[in-house]
mmCIF file of the N, C-alpha and C atoms, coordinates in Angstrom:
data_MODEL
# 
_entry.id   MODEL 
# 
loop_
_atom_site.group_PDB 
_atom_site.id 
_atom_site.type_symbol 
_atom_site.label_atom_id 
_atom_site.label_alt_id 
_atom_site.label_comp_id 
_atom_site.label_asym_id 
_atom_site.label_entity_id 
_atom_site.label_seq_id 
_atom_site.pdbx_PDB_ins_code 
_atom_site.Cartn_x 
_atom_site.Cartn_y 
_atom_site.Cartn_z 
_atom_site.occupancy 
_atom_site.B_iso_or_equiv 
_atom_site.pdbx_formal_charge 
_atom_site.auth_seq_id 
_atom_site.auth_comp_id 
_atom_site.auth_asym_id 
_atom_site.auth_atom_id 
_atom_site.pdbx_PDB_model_num 
ATOM 1   N N  . MET A 1 1  ? -7.218  -3.266  2.671   1.00 0.00 ? 1  MET A N  1 
ATOM 2   C CA . MET A 1 1  ? -8.139  -2.555  3.305   1.00 0.00 ? 1  MET A CA 1 
ATOM 3   C C  . MET A 1 1  ? -7.644  -3.214  5.493   1.00 0.00 ? 1  MET A C  1 
ATOM 4   N N  . ALA A 1 2  ? -7.229  -2.457  5.798   1.00 0.00 ? 2  ALA A N  1 
ATOM 5   C CA . ALA A 1 2  ? -6.519  -2.577  7.354   1.00 0.00 ? 2  ALA A CA 1 
ATOM 6   C C  . ALA A 1 2  ? -7.793  -2.268  8.306   1.00 0.00 ? 2  ALA A C  1 
ATOM 7   N N  . ARG A 1 3  ? -8.058  -3.285  8.992   1.00 0.00 ? 3  ARG A N  1 
ATOM 8   C CA . ARG A 1 3  ? -8.745  -2.780  10.612  1.00 0.00 ? 3  ARG A CA 1 
ATOM 9   C C  . ARG A 1 3  ? -8.003  -2.965  11.816  1.00 0.00 ? 3  ARG A C  1 
ATOM 10  N N  . LYS A 1 4  ? -8.269  -1.991  12.605  1.00 0.00 ? 4  LYS A N  1 
ATOM 11  C CA . LYS A 1 4  ? -7.933  -2.173  14.023  1.00 0.00 ? 4  LYS A CA 1 
ATOM 12  C C  . LYS A 1 4  ? -8.548  -3.431  14.559  1.00 0.00 ? 4  LYS A C  1 
ATOM 13  N N  . LYS A 1 5  ? -7.356  -3.887  15.206  1.00 0.00 ? 5  LYS A N  1 
ATOM 14  C CA . LYS A 1 5  ? -7.495  -5.297  16.069  1.00 0.00 ? 5  LYS A CA 1 
ATOM 15  C C  . LYS A 1 5  ? -9.097  -4.950  17.043  1.00 0.00 ? 5  LYS A C  1 
ATOM 16  N N  . LYS A 1 6  ? -9.734  -5.743  17.466  1.00 0.00 ? 6  LYS A N  1 
ATOM 17  C CA . LYS A 1 6  ? -10.981 -5.435  18.808  1.00 0.00 ? 6  LYS A CA 1 
ATOM 18  C C  . LYS A 1 6  ? -10.301 -6.440  19.531  1.00 0.00 ? 6  LYS A C  1 
ATOM 19  N N  . GLU A 1 7  ? -10.255 -6.295  20.707  1.00 0.00 ? 7  GLU A N  1 
ATOM 20  C CA . GLU A 1 7  ? -10.052 -7.138  21.876  1.00 0.00 ? 7  GLU A CA 1 
ATOM 21  C C  . GLU A 1 7  ? -11.011 -6.869  22.515  1.00 0.00 ? 7  GLU A C  1 
ATOM 22  N N  . ASP A 1 8  ? -11.427 -7.936  22.959  1.00 0.00 ? 8  ASP A N  1 
ATOM 23  C CA . ASP A 1 8  ? -13.090 -8.365  23.611  1.00 0.00 ? 8  ASP A CA 1 
ATOM 24  C C  . ASP A 1 8  ? -12.088 -9.146  24.896  1.00 0.00 ? 8  ASP A C  1 
ATOM 25  N N  . LYS A 1 9  ? -12.408 -8.258  25.924  1.00 0.00 ? 9  LYS A N  1 
ATOM 26  C CA . LYS A 1 9  ? -11.531 -8.973  27.277  1.00 0.00 ? 9  LYS A CA 1 
ATOM 27  C C  . LYS A 1 9  ? -12.592 -9.647  27.647  1.00 0.00 ? 9  LYS A C  1 
ATOM 28  N N  . ILE A 1 10 ? -13.119 -10.870 28.102  1.00 0.00 ? 10 ILE A N  1 
ATOM 29  C CA . ILE A 1 10 ? -14.023 -12.050 28.545  1.00 0.00 ? 10 ILE A CA 1 
ATOM 30  C C  . ILE A 1 10 ? -13.739 -11.860 30.263  1.00 0.00 ? 10 ILE A C  1 
ATOM 31  N N  . GLU A 1 11 ? -13.858 -11.238 31.204  1.00 0.00 ? 11 GLU A N  1 
ATOM 32  C CA . GLU A 1 11 ? -13.441 -11.833 32.165  1.00 0.00 ? 11 GLU A CA 1 
ATOM 33  C C  . GLU A 1 11 ? -15.097 -11.927 33.228  1.00 0.00 ? 11 GLU A C  1 
ATOM 34  N N  . MET A 1 12 ? -14.440 -13.159 34.228  1.00 0.00 ? 12 MET A N  1 
ATOM 35  C CA . MET A 1 12 ? -15.895 -12.919 35.151  1.00 0.00 ? 12 MET A CA 1 
ATOM 36  C C  . MET A 1 12 ? -15.179 -12.668 36.792  1.00 0.00 ? 12 MET A C  1 
ATOM 37  N N  . PRO A 1 13 ? -15.642 -11.418 37.017  1.00 0.00 ? 13 PRO A N  1 
ATOM 38  C CA . PRO A 1 13 ? -14.542 -10.979 37.914  1.00 0.00 ? 13 PRO A CA 1 
ATOM 39  C C  . PRO A 1 13 ? -16.015 -10.720 39.155  1.00 0.00 ? 13 PRO A C  1 
ATOM 40  N N  . GLY A 1 14 ? -15.449 -11.131 40.552  1.00 0.00 ? 14 GLY A N  1 
ATOM 41  C CA . GLY A 1 14 ? -16.315 -10.996 40.940  1.00 0.00 ? 14 GLY A CA 1 
ATOM 42  C C  . GLY A 1 14 ? -16.615 -9.817  41.964  1.00 0.00 ? 14 GLY A C  1 
ATOM 43  N N  . THR A 1 15 ? -17.633 -9.210  42.431  1.00 0.00 ? 15 THR A N  1 
ATOM 44  C CA . THR A 1 15 ? -17.819 -7.748  42.361  1.00 0.00 ? 15 THR A CA 1 
ATOM 45  C C  . THR A 1 15 ? -18.022 -7.486  44.257  1.00 0.00 ? 15 THR A C  1 
ATOM 46  N N  . ILE A 1 16 ? -17.388 -6.539  44.611  1.00 0.00 ? 16 ILE A N  1 
ATOM 47  C CA . ILE A 1 16 ? -17.657 -6.671  45.869  1.00 0.00 ? 16 ILE A CA 1 
ATOM 48  C C  . ILE A 1 16 ? -18.100 -4.916  46.373  1.00 0.00 ? 16 ILE A C  1 
ATOM 49  N N  . GLY A 1 17 ? -19.324 -4.219  46.524  1.00 0.00 ? 17 GLY A N  1 
ATOM 50  C CA . GLY A 1 17 ? -19.397 -2.931  46.258  1.00 0.00 ? 17 GLY A CA 1 
ATOM 51  C C  . GLY A 1 17 ? -19.307 -2.288  45.112  1.00 0.00 ? 17 GLY A C  1 
ATOM 52  N N  . SER A 1 18 ? -18.533 -1.166  44.969  1.00 0.00 ? 18 SER A N  1 
ATOM 53  C CA . SER A 1 18 ? -17.748 -1.140  43.905  1.00 0.00 ? 18 SER A CA 1 
ATOM 54  C C  . SER A 1 18 ? -16.749 -1.699  42.945  1.00 0.00 ? 18 SER A C  1 
ATOM 55  N N  . ALA A 1 19 ? -16.108 -2.195  44.098  1.00 0.00 ? 19 ALA A N  1 
ATOM 56  C CA . ALA A 1 19 ? -14.451 -2.955  44.013  1.00 0.00 ? 19 ALA A CA 1 
ATOM 57  C C  . ALA A 1 19 ? -14.469 -3.779  43.304  1.00 0.00 ? 19 ALA A C  1 
ATOM 58  N N  . LYS A 1 20 ? -13.556 -3.999  41.832  1.00 0.00 ? 20 LYS A N  1 
ATOM 59  C CA . LYS A 1 20 ? -13.846 -5.331  41.007  1.00 0.00 ? 20 LYS A CA 1 
ATOM 60  C C  . LYS A 1 20 ? -12.995 -5.946  41.324  1.00 0.00 ? 20 LYS A C  1 
ATOM 61  N N  . LEU A 1 21 ? -12.979 -7.864  41.347  1.00 0.00 ? 21 LEU A N  1 
ATOM 62  C CA . LEU A 1 21 ? -11.578 -8.455  41.686  1.00 0.00 ? 21 LEU A CA 1 
ATOM 63  C C  . LEU A 1 21 ? -12.070 -9.039  40.492  1.00 0.00 ? 21 LEU A C  1 
ATOM 64  N N  . VAL A 1 22 ? -10.744 -9.654  40.219  1.00 0.00 ? 22 VAL A N  1 
ATOM 65  C CA . VAL A 1 22 ? -10.251 -10.262 38.807  1.00 0.00 ? 22 VAL A CA 1 
ATOM 66  C C  . VAL A 1 22 ? -9.550  -11.704 39.644  1.00 0.00 ? 22 VAL A C  1 
ATOM 67  N N  . PHE A 1 23 ? -10.255 -12.519 39.102  1.00 0.00 ? 23 PHE A N  1 
ATOM 68  C CA . PHE A 1 23 ? -9.288  -13.566 39.567  1.00 0.00 ? 23 PHE A CA 1 
ATOM 69  C C  . PHE A 1 23 ? -8.430  -14.607 38.744  1.00 0.00 ? 23 PHE A C  1 
ATOM 70  N N  . PRO A 1 24 ? -7.121  -14.780 38.889  1.00 0.00 ? 24 PRO A N  1 
ATOM 71  C CA . PRO A 1 24 ? -6.015  -14.884 38.140  1.00 0.00 ? 24 PRO A CA 1 
ATOM 72  C C  . PRO A 1 24 ? -6.333  -16.554 37.444  1.00 0.00 ? 24 PRO A C  1 
ATOM 73  N N  . SER A 1 25 ? -7.318  -17.606 38.041  1.00 0.00 ? 25 SER A N  1 
ATOM 74  C CA . SER A 1 25 ? -7.688  -18.319 37.561  1.00 0.00 ? 25 SER A CA 1 
ATOM 75  C C  . SER A 1 25 ? -8.750  -18.499 36.071  1.00 0.00 ? 25 SER A C  1 
ATOM 76  N N  . GLU A 1 26 ? -8.609  -17.526 35.674  1.00 0.00 ? 26 GLU A N  1 
ATOM 77  C CA . GLU A 1 26 ? -9.707  -17.410 34.569  1.00 0.00 ? 26 GLU A CA 1 
ATOM 78  C C  . GLU A 1 26 ? -9.028  -17.251 33.619  1.00 0.00 ? 26 GLU A C  1 
ATOM 79  N N  . PRO A 1 27 ? -9.361  -17.612 32.204  1.00 0.00 ? 27 PRO A N  1 
ATOM 80  C CA . PRO A 1 27 ? -9.113  -17.684 30.744  1.00 0.00 ? 27 PRO A CA 1 
ATOM 81  C C  . PRO A 1 27 ? -9.006  -15.948 30.494  1.00 0.00 ? 27 PRO A C  1 
ATOM 82  N N  . LYS A 1 28 ? -7.714  -15.752 29.393  1.00 0.00 ? 28 LYS A N  1 
ATOM 83  C CA . LYS A 1 28 ? -7.940  -14.298 28.876  1.00 0.00 ? 28 LYS A CA 1 
ATOM 84  C C  . LYS A 1 28 ? -8.593  -14.111 27.687  1.00 0.00 ? 28 LYS A C  1 
ATOM 85  N N  . ILE A 1 29 ? -9.757  -13.927 27.050  1.00 0.00 ? 29 ILE A N  1 
ATOM 86  C CA . ILE A 1 29 ? -9.993  -14.127 25.389  1.00 0.00 ? 29 ILE A CA 1 
ATOM 87  C C  . ILE A 1 29 ? -9.907  -12.686 25.160  1.00 0.00 ? 29 ILE A C  1 
ATOM 88  N N  . ILE A 1 30 ? -9.340  -13.137 23.865  1.00 0.00 ? 30 ILE A N  1 
ATOM 89  C CA . ILE A 1 30 ? -8.993  -11.675 23.171  1.00 0.00 ? 30 ILE A CA 1 
ATOM 90  C C  . ILE A 1 30 ? -9.833  -12.132 21.305  1.00 0.00 ? 30 ILE A C  1 
ATOM 91  N N  . ARG A 1 31 ? -10.342 -11.715 21.259  1.00 0.00 ? 31 ARG A N  1 
ATOM 92  C CA . ARG A 1 31 ? -11.208 -11.451 20.108  1.00 0.00 ? 31 ARG A CA 1 
ATOM 93  C C  . ARG A 1 31 ? -10.613 -10.957 18.752  1.00 0.00 ? 31 ARG A C  1 
ATOM 94  N N  . GLY A 1 32 ? -10.611 -11.376 17.800  1.00 0.00 ? 32 GLY A N  1 
ATOM 95  C CA . GLY A 1 32 ? -9.522  -10.361 16.694  1.00 0.00 ? 32 GLY A CA 1 
ATOM 96  C C  . GLY A 1 32 ? -10.872 -10.350 15.346  1.00 0.00 ? 32 GLY A C  1 
ATOM 97  N N  . SER A 1 33 ? -10.469 -9.933  14.574  1.00 0.00 ? 33 SER A N  1 
ATOM 98  C CA . SER A 1 33 ? -11.482 -9.894  13.493  1.00 0.00 ? 33 SER A CA 1 
ATOM 99  C C  . SER A 1 33 ? -11.492 -11.213 12.889  1.00 0.00 ? 33 SER A C  1 
ATOM 100 N N  . HIS A 1 34 ? -10.332 -12.064 12.507  1.00 0.00 ? 34 HIS A N  1 
ATOM 101 C CA . HIS A 1 34 ? -10.884 -13.243 12.252  1.00 0.00 ? 34 HIS A CA 1 
ATOM 102 C C  . HIS A 1 34 ? -10.093 -14.528 12.907  1.00 0.00 ? 34 HIS A C  1 
ATOM 103 N N  . SER A 1 35 ? -9.939  -14.268 14.504  1.00 0.00 ? 35 SER A N  1 
ATOM 104 C CA . SER A 1 35 ? -10.002 -15.826 15.114  1.00 0.00 ? 35 SER A CA 1 
ATOM 105 C C  . SER A 1 35 ? -9.766  -14.717 16.419  1.00 0.00 ? 35 SER A C  1 
ATOM 106 N N  . THR A 1 36 ? -9.604  -15.609 17.339  1.00 0.00 ? 36 THR A N  1 
ATOM 107 C CA . THR A 1 36 ? -10.214 -15.832 18.973  1.00 0.00 ? 36 THR A CA 1 
ATOM 108 C C  . THR A 1 36 ? -8.541  -16.538 19.797  1.00 0.00 ? 36 THR A C  1 
ATOM 109 N N  . ARG A 1 37 ? -8.242  -15.879 20.559  1.00 0.00 ? 37 ARG A N  1 
ATOM 110 C CA . ARG A 1 37 ? -7.058  -16.712 21.241  1.00 0.00 ? 37 ARG A CA 1 
ATOM 111 C C  . ARG A 1 37 ? -7.070  -16.209 22.471  1.00 0.00 ? 37 ARG A C  1 
ATOM 112 N N  . THR A 1 38 ? -7.156  -17.312 23.088  1.00 0.00 ? 38 THR A N  1 
ATOM 113 C CA . THR A 1 38 ? -7.443  -17.814 24.842  1.00 0.00 ? 38 THR A CA 1 
ATOM 114 C C  . THR A 1 38 ? -6.099  -18.242 25.525  1.00 0.00 ? 38 THR A C  1 
ATOM 115 N N  . GLU A 1 39 ? -5.872  -17.294 26.418  1.00 0.00 ? 39 GLU A N  1 
ATOM 116 C CA . GLU A 1 39 ? -4.829  -17.314 27.020  1.00 0.00 ? 39 GLU A CA 1 
ATOM 117 C C  . GLU A 1 39 ? -5.353  -17.930 28.856  1.00 0.00 ? 39 GLU A C  1 
ATOM 118 N N  . TYR A 1 40 ? -5.088  -19.061 29.251  1.00 0.00 ? 40 TYR A N  1 
ATOM 119 C CA . TYR A 1 40 ? -4.930  -19.482 30.459  1.00 0.00 ? 40 TYR A CA 1 
ATOM 120 C C  . TYR A 1 40 ? -4.018  -19.188 31.230  1.00 0.00 ? 40 TYR A C  1 
ATOM 121 N N  . PRO A 1 41 ? -4.357  -18.853 32.882  1.00 0.00 ? 41 PRO A N  1 
ATOM 122 C CA . PRO A 1 41 ? -3.031  -18.970 33.720  1.00 0.00 ? 41 PRO A CA 1 
ATOM 123 C C  . PRO A 1 41 ? -2.168  -20.063 33.851  1.00 0.00 ? 41 PRO A C  1 
ATOM 124 N N  . ASP A 1 42 ? -2.150  -21.051 33.260  1.00 0.00 ? 42 ASP A N  1 
ATOM 125 C CA . ASP A 1 42 ? -1.207  -21.599 33.172  1.00 0.00 ? 42 ASP A CA 1 
ATOM 126 C C  . ASP A 1 42 ? 0.220   -21.760 32.176  1.00 0.00 ? 42 ASP A C  1 
ATOM 127 N N  . GLY A 1 43 ? -0.423  -20.890 31.518  1.00 0.00 ? 43 GLY A N  1 
ATOM 128 C CA . GLY A 1 43 ? 0.620   -20.484 30.440  1.00 0.00 ? 43 GLY A CA 1 
ATOM 129 C C  . GLY A 1 43 ? 0.038   -21.146 29.068  1.00 0.00 ? 43 GLY A C  1 
ATOM 130 N N  . ARG A 1 44 ? -0.969  -21.847 28.970  1.00 0.00 ? 44 ARG A N  1 
ATOM 131 C CA . ARG A 1 44 ? -1.374  -22.437 27.711  1.00 0.00 ? 44 ARG A CA 1 
ATOM 132 C C  . ARG A 1 44 ? -2.254  -21.611 26.817  1.00 0.00 ? 44 ARG A C  1 
ATOM 133 N N  . VAL A 1 45 ? -2.175  -21.468 25.579  1.00 0.00 ? 45 VAL A N  1 
ATOM 134 C CA . VAL A 1 45 ? -2.774  -20.400 24.480  1.00 0.00 ? 45 VAL A CA 1 
ATOM 135 C C  . VAL A 1 45 ? -3.467  -21.088 23.255  1.00 0.00 ? 45 VAL A C  1 
ATOM 136 N N  . GLU A 1 46 ? -4.425  -20.858 23.427  1.00 0.00 ? 46 GLU A N  1 
ATOM 137 C CA . GLU A 1 46 ? -5.454  -22.060 22.184  1.00 0.00 ? 46 GLU A CA 1 
ATOM 138 C C  . GLU A 1 46 ? -5.838  -20.827 21.234  1.00 0.00 ? 46 GLU A C  1 
ATOM 139 N N  . PHE A 1 47 ? -5.839  -20.929 20.042  1.00 0.00 ? 47 PHE A N  1 
ATOM 140 C CA . PHE A 1 47 ? -5.740  -20.351 18.819  1.00 0.00 ? 47 PHE A CA 1 
ATOM 141 C C  . PHE A 1 47 ? -6.765  -20.841 17.774  1.00 0.00 ? 47 PHE A C  1 
ATOM 142 N N  . VAL A 1 48 ? -7.906  -19.898 17.794  1.00 0.00 ? 48 VAL A N  1 
ATOM 143 C CA . VAL A 1 48 ? -8.434  -20.362 16.707  1.00 0.00 ? 48 VAL A CA 1 
ATOM 144 C C  . VAL A 1 48 ? -9.311  -19.408 15.428  1.00 0.00 ? 48 VAL A C  1 
ATOM 145 N N  . THR A 1 49 ? -9.127  -20.179 14.443  1.00 0.00 ? 49 THR A N  1 
ATOM 146 C CA . THR A 1 49 ? -9.164  -19.101 13.380  1.00 0.00 ? 49 THR A CA 1 
ATOM 147 C C  . THR A 1 49 ? -10.831 -19.067 12.342  1.00 0.00 ? 49 THR A C  1 
ATOM 148 N N  . HIS A 1 50 ? -11.465 -18.255 12.423  1.00 0.00 ? 50 HIS A N  1 
ATOM 149 C CA . HIS A 1 50 ? -12.664 -17.684 12.199  1.00 0.00 ? 50 HIS A CA 1 
ATOM 150 C C  . HIS A 1 50 ? -12.654 -18.047 10.256  1.00 0.00 ? 50 HIS A C  1 
ATOM 151 N N  . TRP A 1 51 ? -12.452 -19.418 9.906   1.00 0.00 ? 51 TRP A N  1 
ATOM 152 C CA . TRP A 1 51 ? -11.871 -19.431 8.387   1.00 0.00 ? 51 TRP A CA 1 
ATOM 153 C C  . TRP A 1 51 ? -13.161 -18.493 7.990   1.00 0.00 ? 51 TRP A C  1 
ATOM 154 N N  . ASP A 1 52 ? -14.647 -18.735 8.147   1.00 0.00 ? 52 ASP A N  1 
ATOM 155 C CA . ASP A 1 52 ? -15.452 -18.440 7.114   1.00 0.00 ? 52 ASP A CA 1 
ATOM 156 C C  . ASP A 1 52 ? -15.491 -16.576 7.369   1.00 0.00 ? 52 ASP A C  1 
ATOM 157 N N  . GLU A 1 53 ? -14.895 -15.801 8.248   1.00 0.00 ? 53 GLU A N  1 
ATOM 158 C CA . GLU A 1 53 ? -15.280 -14.576 8.112   1.00 0.00 ? 53 GLU A CA 1 
ATOM 159 C C  . GLU A 1 53 ? -14.025 -14.223 7.513   1.00 0.00 ? 53 GLU A C  1 
ATOM 160 N N  . LEU A 1 54 ? -12.647 -14.935 7.250   1.00 0.00 ? 54 LEU A N  1 
ATOM 161 C CA . LEU A 1 54 ? -11.296 -14.603 6.392   1.00 0.00 ? 54 LEU A CA 1 
ATOM 162 C C  . LEU A 1 54 ? -11.794 -14.315 5.016   1.00 0.00 ? 54 LEU A C  1 
ATOM 163 N N  . VAL A 1 55 ? -12.378 -15.908 4.648   1.00 0.00 ? 55 VAL A N  1 
ATOM 164 C CA . VAL A 1 55 ? -12.601 -15.867 3.055   1.00 0.00 ? 55 VAL A CA 1 
ATOM 165 C C  . VAL A 1 55 ? -13.863 -14.804 2.806   1.00 0.00 ? 55 VAL A C  1 
ATOM 166 N N  . ARG A 1 56 ? -14.448 -14.388 3.465   1.00 0.00 ? 56 ARG A N  1 
ATOM 167 C CA . ARG A 1 56 ? -15.545 -13.052 3.159   1.00 0.00 ? 56 ARG A CA 1 
ATOM 168 C C  . ARG A 1 56 ? -14.867 -12.097 2.941   1.00 0.00 ? 56 ARG A C  1 
ATOM 169 N N  . ASP A 1 57 ? -14.155 -11.605 3.625   1.00 0.00 ? 57 ASP A N  1 
ATOM 170 C CA . ASP A 1 57 ? -13.260 -10.243 3.598   1.00 0.00 ? 57 ASP A CA 1 
ATOM 171 C C  . ASP A 1 57 ? -11.870 -10.547 2.899   1.00 0.00 ? 57 ASP A C  1 
ATOM 172 N N  . VAL A 1 58 ? -11.540 -11.661 2.374   1.00 0.00 ? 58 VAL A N  1 
ATOM 173 C CA . VAL A 1 58 ? -10.473 -11.622 1.399   1.00 0.00 ? 58 VAL A CA 1 
ATOM 174 C C  . VAL A 1 58 ? -11.374 -11.204 0.029   1.00 0.00 ? 58 VAL A C  1 
ATOM 175 N N  . GLN A 1 59 ? -12.472 -12.428 -0.010  1.00 0.00 ? 59 GLN A N  1 
ATOM 176 C CA . GLN A 1 59 ? -13.326 -12.132 -1.276  1.00 0.00 ? 59 GLN A CA 1 
ATOM 177 C C  . GLN A 1 59 ? -13.807 -10.336 -1.385  1.00 0.00 ? 59 GLN A C  1 
ATOM 178 N N  . LEU A 1 60 ? -13.866 -9.629  -0.803  1.00 0.00 ? 60 LEU A N  1 
ATOM 179 C CA . LEU A 1 60 ? -15.180 -8.468  -0.686  1.00 0.00 ? 60 LEU A CA 1 
ATOM 180 C C  . LEU A 1 60 ? -13.573 -7.705  -1.264  1.00 0.00 ? 60 LEU A C  1 
ATOM 181 N N  . ALA A 1 61 ? -12.599 -7.633  -0.583  1.00 0.00 ? 61 ALA A N  1 
ATOM 182 C CA . ALA A 1 61 ? -11.453 -6.911  -0.804  1.00 0.00 ? 61 ALA A CA 1 
ATOM 183 C C  . ALA A 1 61 ? -11.113 -6.997  -2.035  1.00 0.00 ? 61 ALA A C  1 
ATOM 184 N N  . LEU A 1 62 ? -10.930 -8.878  -2.585  1.00 0.00 ? 62 LEU A N  1 
ATOM 185 C CA . LEU A 1 62 ? -10.342 -8.704  -4.408  1.00 0.00 ? 62 LEU A CA 1 
ATOM 186 C C  . LEU A 1 62 ? -11.876 -8.258  -4.850  1.00 0.00 ? 62 LEU A C  1 
ATOM 187 N N  . ALA A 1 63 ? -12.489 -8.158  -4.939  1.00 0.00 ? 63 ALA A N  1 
ATOM 188 C CA . ALA A 1 63 ? -13.469 -7.995  -5.531  1.00 0.00 ? 63 ALA A CA 1 
ATOM 189 C C  . ALA A 1 63 ? -13.971 -6.165  -5.399  1.00 0.00 ? 63 ALA A C  1 
ATOM 190 N N  . GLU A 1 64 ? -13.190 -5.261  -4.397  1.00 0.00 ? 64 GLU A N  1 
ATOM 191 C CA . GLU A 1 64 ? -13.544 -3.971  -4.655  1.00 0.00 ? 64 GLU A CA 1 
ATOM 192 C C  . GLU A 1 64 ? -11.896 -3.871  -5.382  1.00 0.00 ? 64 GLU A C  1 
ATOM 193 N N  . TYR A 1 65 ? -11.257 -4.603  -5.292  1.00 0.00 ? 65 TYR A N  1 
ATOM 194 C CA . TYR A 1 65 ? -9.955  -4.015  -6.109  1.00 0.00 ? 65 TYR A CA 1 
ATOM 195 C C  . TYR A 1 65 ? -10.297 -4.419  -7.906  1.00 0.00 ? 65 TYR A C  1 
ATOM 196 N N  . GLU A 1 66 ? -10.761 -5.849  -8.146  1.00 0.00 ? 66 GLU A N  1 
ATOM 197 C CA . GLU A 1 66 ? -11.220 -5.597  -9.251  1.00 0.00 ? 66 GLU A CA 1 
ATOM 198 C C  . GLU A 1 66 ? -12.172 -4.516  -9.892  1.00 0.00 ? 66 GLU A C  1 
ATOM 199 N N  . SER A 1 67 ? -12.871 -3.848  -9.140  1.00 0.00 ? 67 SER A N  1 
ATOM 200 C CA . SER A 1 67 ? -13.758 -2.990  -9.781  1.00 0.00 ? 67 SER A CA 1 
ATOM 201 C C  . SER A 1 67 ? -13.261 -1.754  -10.213 1.00 0.00 ? 67 SER A C  1 
ATOM 202 N N  . GLN A 1 68 ? -11.747 -1.670  -9.183  1.00 0.00 ? 68 GLN A N  1 
ATOM 203 C CA . GLN A 1 68 ? -10.846 -0.409  -9.980  1.00 0.00 ? 68 GLN A CA 1 
ATOM 204 C C  . GLN A 1 68 ? -10.170 -0.337  -10.918 1.00 0.00 ? 68 GLN A C  1 
ATOM 205 N N  . ILE A 1 69 ? -10.010 -1.873  -11.451 1.00 0.00 ? 69 ILE A N  1 
ATOM 206 C CA . ILE A 1 69 ? -8.926  -1.977  -12.315 1.00 0.00 ? 69 ILE A CA 1 
ATOM 207 C C  . ILE A 1 69 ? -9.720  -1.478  -13.893 1.00 0.00 ? 69 ILE A C  1 
ATOM 208 N N  . LYS A 1 70 ? -8.802  -0.515  -14.360 1.00 0.00 ? 70 LYS A N  1 
ATOM 209 C CA . LYS A 1 70 ? -9.229  -0.270  -15.927 1.00 0.00 ? 70 LYS A CA 1 
ATOM 210 C C  . LYS A 1 70 ? -8.666  -1.425  -16.508 1.00 0.00 ? 70 LYS A C  1 
ATOM 211 N N  . GLU A 1 71 ? -9.498  -1.599  -17.499 1.00 0.00 ? 71 GLU A N  1 
ATOM 212 C CA . GLU A 1 71 ? -9.027  -2.442  -18.706 1.00 0.00 ? 71 GLU A CA 1 
ATOM 213 C C  . GLU A 1 71 ? -8.810  -1.488  -19.290 1.00 0.00 ? 71 GLU A C  1 
ATOM 214 N N  . GLU A 1 72 ? -7.340  -1.235  -20.661 1.00 0.00 ? 72 GLU A N  1 
ATOM 215 C CA . GLU A 1 72 ? -6.669  -0.547  -21.102 1.00 0.00 ? 72 GLU A CA 1 
ATOM 216 C C  . GLU A 1 72 ? -6.700  -1.637  -22.830 1.00 0.00 ? 72 GLU A C  1 
ATOM 217 N N  . PRO A 1 73 ? -7.034  -1.006  -23.744 1.00 0.00 ? 73 PRO A N  1 
ATOM 218 C CA . PRO A 1 73 ? -7.149  -2.134  -24.661 1.00 0.00 ? 73 PRO A CA 1 
ATOM 219 C C  . PRO A 1 73 ? -5.628  -1.680  -24.886 1.00 0.00 ? 73 PRO A C  1 
ATOM 220 N N  . VAL A 1 74 ? -5.066  -3.363  -25.394 1.00 0.00 ? 74 VAL A N  1 
ATOM 221 C CA . VAL A 1 74 ? -3.336  -3.856  -26.088 1.00 0.00 ? 74 VAL A CA 1 
ATOM 222 C C  . VAL A 1 74 ? -3.113  -3.133  -26.770 1.00 0.00 ? 74 VAL A C  1 
ATOM 223 N N  . LYS A 1 75 ? -2.298  -1.674  -27.507 1.00 0.00 ? 75 LYS A N  1 
ATOM 224 C CA . LYS A 1 75 ? -1.901  -1.170  -28.319 1.00 0.00 ? 75 LYS A CA 1 
ATOM 225 C C  . LYS A 1 75 ? -0.995  -2.260  -29.054 1.00 0.00 ? 75 LYS A C  1 
ATOM 226 N N  . LYS A 1 76 ? -0.801  -2.739  -30.621 1.00 0.00 ? 76 LYS A N  1 
ATOM 227 C CA . LYS A 1 76 ? 0.187   -3.143  -30.635 1.00 0.00 ? 76 LYS A CA 1 
ATOM 228 C C  . LYS A 1 76 ? 1.324   -2.318  -31.273 1.00 0.00 ? 76 LYS A C  1 
ATOM 229 N N  . SER A 1 77 ? 2.590   -2.561  -30.978 1.00 0.00 ? 77 SER A N  1 
ATOM 230 C CA . SER A 1 77 ? 3.588   -1.499  -31.429 1.00 0.00 ? 77 SER A CA 1 
ATOM 231 C C  . SER A 1 77 ? 4.181   -2.122  -33.104 1.00 0.00 ? 77 SER A C  1 
ATOM 232 N N  . LYS A 1 78 ? 4.235   -0.629  -33.443 1.00 0.00 ? 78 LYS A N  1 
ATOM 233 C CA . LYS A 1 78 ? 4.772   -0.265  -34.805 1.00 0.00 ? 78 LYS A CA 1 
ATOM 234 C C  . LYS A 1 78 ? 6.211   -0.979  -35.102 1.00 0.00 ? 78 LYS A C  1 
ATOM 235 N N  . LYS A 1 79 ? 6.451   -1.519  -36.118 1.00 0.00 ? 79 LYS A N  1 
ATOM 236 C CA . LYS A 1 79 ? 7.241   -1.900  -36.668 1.00 0.00 ? 79 LYS A CA 1 
ATOM 237 C C  . LYS A 1 79 ? 8.009   -0.981  -37.461 1.00 0.00 ? 79 LYS A C  1 
ATOM 238 N N  . LYS A 1 80 ? 9.614   -0.491  -36.947 1.00 0.00 ? 80 LYS A N  1 
ATOM 239 C CA . LYS A 1 80 ? 10.095  0.032   -37.956 1.00 0.00 ? 80 LYS A CA 1 
ATOM 240 C C  . LYS A 1 80 ? 11.221  -0.212  -38.719 1.00 0.00 ? 80 LYS A C  1 
ATOM 241 N N  . LYS A 1 81 ? 10.998  0.264   -40.066 1.00 0.00 ? 81 LYS A N  1 
ATOM 242 C CA . LYS A 1 81 ? 11.763  -0.390  -41.075 1.00 0.00 ? 81 LYS A CA 1 
ATOM 243 C C  . LYS A 1 81 ? 13.445  0.278   -41.552 1.00 0.00 ? 81 LYS A C  1 
ATOM 244 N N  . ALA A 1 82 ? 14.200  -0.592  -40.611 1.00 0.00 ? 82 ALA A N  1 
ATOM 245 C CA . ALA A 1 82 ? 15.834  -0.350  -40.749 1.00 0.00 ? 82 ALA A CA 1 
ATOM 246 C C  . ALA A 1 82 ? 16.391  0.187   -42.273 1.00 0.00 ? 82 ALA A C  1 
# 
C-alpha cells in the first residue's frame, strides 16, 4: 500500500503587497505520512516518527492482506507402491 509522500512546507514569510519574502532563519518543516522532518538553517535536522499512525497503517495493510488469502485444504499425497 504505497502512498505518495505529502510535503507540507510551513513557512512564515512576511508579505509586502503581493511580494512574498521568505526569511532563511526559519525552519523548513516537511510532514510525511508517518514522520515529520524539521530542517533548520544552521544544518541541524530533527526527525520525529509518528508511531501511532505507522502502527495503524501496518495493521490495516496486514488485515487487508490476510482477508485476501484463501485457505486451501491440505491434500495428503498418495504413496506409490514400488
